[in-house]
C-alpha positions, 0 to 999 in steps of 0.5 A: 499500499502506498502513501495514498492509502490505496494499492498500486502505483500512483496515477499520472496527473494530466499535463496542464496546458497554458493558453496564451491569448496573444498567440492564439490565431484568428479564425481565418488562420492569420495573426493580427498585425500589431500596427493595424490600429486600435488595441492591436498596437505595441502600446496596448494590451494584446488581443488576438481576435479583432473582437471576442464576441460573435453576436450582434453586439453592435445593436445596442450601441447603434440603438443608443446612438439612434435614441440620442440623435433623435433627442438631439434633433428634436431638442435643437429644433424646439430650442431654436424655434422660439415659439409655441412653448406656452399655453396657459397654464403650461410652459415647456420644460425647455423654456423654463425659467425664462431668463430674457425679456423676449419670452412670452409673459407667463402669469405667476410663472418663472419669468426672471428677466435677468438678461434684459432685452439684449438677448435676441435668440431663443430663451431656451438656449439660456436654460438648456445648457444646465440640464443638458450639461448635467446629462452630458457629464452623467456617468451613464450618458458618458458610457452611452455616447462613448460607445454609441459615437466614439466606439471607446469601447464599442461594447464589452469584450470588443476591441476599440479602434483607437490607437491611444487612450488618455481617458478623461485627462485631456480636453475636452473630456477633462470637463467631465469632472464638473459633473457635480456642479451641473448636479447642483444646477440640475437640483435648481432646475428640477425645483423650478419644474416642480413649481411649473407642475404646481401651476399646471393645476390651474385652468387657462384663466389661471383659476386653481383647482383644475386638472387637465391631461397636461397636468398628468403629463407634467406630473409624470415628467417631474417624478421621473426628472427628480428620480433621475436627478437623485439617482446620480452618482454625485448625489450618492456621494454627497449623501453618504461620502466621506463618512468613516462610520455609518453607525454614527450617521443613521439618517445619512446611512438610510438616505444613502441606501435609498439613493443607492437603490435609485442609483441601481436603476440609473440607466432606466431613469435616464432614458425614461426621464429623457423621453418624458421631458421631450413628451412634455415639451411636445404636448405644450407644443401641440396645445400652444399651436392649436393642433390639440385641445387640452382635455379637462379632467375636472 
């Protein structure tokens, strides 16, 4: 009996095979050229295959790019239109608050003419920079347009075409670091849109105690706007960051947990709020242009 407690000789162990990814040939039987660009350069990690996935990985970045392009086209048209953005008691979220004198007068609305009469372009261009800046620097939207437009990388386990990668250390991507300041501005904008939603409980004669279909559109939109804003990574860090002991800060810990649950749905809330704010603007456009009469619920 041997040292293993059984009779007979030891069984030979199977030899271990080490597989080196950089030496694995392509499906076509050719080796990648190191100077062909992208990750297949001497300064990048060696990946033998042009991509490691054979599924239709391009569908998701293509759909992302299509959705973002659709919103960009629509919001650009509405921002420069400078018309049909107010139909009492509704004001388009693209034009609120009004920061110039060339806005349509909104009774008891957010008319803050701090830019005076020298501004001749659409007043929407003064306010859209803040919510758009917040979304543009948002962690989810970075992922969306990095993949959808810049192919950096186009998808998980897919080789990117760029020869160098500098991250967010150079202009213009270094501006992503001001995301927290756009978050503060987004909180202010969300508060103003909440005020607009309260004003939506009036009728066209500014009488209180009424609700139309547009009121419901505004209510859904502001709920999604707040949910997306509070699910932001910056909000999560502000609520629970720089704490050494959660046990000594039970209130902030509870808030951090709640924001964390929203943060887990940040992508869904980003798209839902993007669609809702566009629909709210489009609804106001239909009512203001006379193409649609706002149904009164009571």
